[in-house]
C-alpha positions in Angstrom: -59.9 32.2 4.7 -59.7 31.4 1.0 -56.8 32.4 -1.1 -58.9 34.8 -3.1 -60.1 36.5 0.1 -56.5 36.9 1.3 -55.8 38.6 -2.0 -58.7 41.0 -1.4 -57.2 41.8 2.0 -53.8 42.6 0.4 -55.6 44.7 -2.2 -57.4 46.6 0.6 -54.1 47.4 2.3 -52.7 48.6 -1.1 -55.6 51.0 -1.8 -56.1 52.0 1.9 -59.8 51.2 2.1 -62.1 48.3 2.7 -63.9 46.6 -0.1 -67.5 45.6 0.4 -68.8 42.1 -0.4 -71.8 42.5 -2.7 -74.1 40.4 -4.9 -72.8 40.3 -8.5 -75.8 42.4 -9.7 -74.8 45.3 -7.3 -71.1 45.2 -7.9 -71.1 48.3 -10.0 -72.4 50.5 -7.1 -69.2 50.9 -5.1 -65.7 49.7 -4.4 -66.6 46.0 -3.8 -66.1 42.4 -4.7 -68.3 39.3 -5.2 -67.5 35.7 -4.3 -69.1 32.5 -5.5 -70.2 29.6 -3.3 -66.6 28.4 -3.1 -65.3 31.8 -1.9 -63.6 32.5 -5.2 -63.7 36.2 -6.2 -65.7 36.5 -9.4 -66.3 40.2 -9.5 -64.3 43.3 -8.5 -65.0 47.0 -8.6 -62.0 49.2 -8.4 -63.4 52.1 -10.4 -61.9 55.6 -9.9 -59.1 54.3 -7.7 -55.5 55.5 -8.5 -53.9 52.1 -8.9 -50.5 51.9 -10.6 -49.8 48.2 -10.0 -52.7 45.8 -10.6 -50.5 42.7 -11.1 -52.1 41.2 -8.0 -55.3 40.7 -10.0 -53.6 38.0 -12.0 -54.0 35.7 -9.0 -57.8 35.9 -9.1 -58.3 33.0 -11.6 -62.1 33.1 -11.4 -62.6 36.8 -11.9 -65.2 37.3 -14.6 -66.3 41.0 -13.9 -63.9 43.8 -13.4 -64.8 47.5 -13.1 -61.9 49.9 -13.5 -61.6 53.6 -14.2 -62.2 54.6 -17.8 -58.4 55.1 -18.5 -57.7 51.5 -17.5 -60.5 50.2 -19.6 -59.0 51.9 -22.7 -55.5 50.6 -21.9 -56.8 47.0 -21.6 -58.8 47.4 -24.8 -55.6 48.5 -26.6 -53.5 45.7 -25.1 -56.1 43.1 -25.9 -56.0 44.2 -29.6 -52.2 44.2 -29.8 -50.4 41.2 -31.4 -47.3 40.5 -29.3 
């Protein structure tokens, strides 16, 4: 099992539900993930889940699409615009 898929399994334990593997174009439909031909996670849908610690996502180096609840999207937008 690839490192990214091991991270998905850890994340599933954290959220208490299984994530479905989907094509990148269908990722937005449900709690799911997408992998490329090398089994790297490139998409992840965690929308509407009550996640308080998303630090595990830092390990997904090839992640290009991430769907989160609207509150998280606003927080990330604010953080991205801050100068630290």
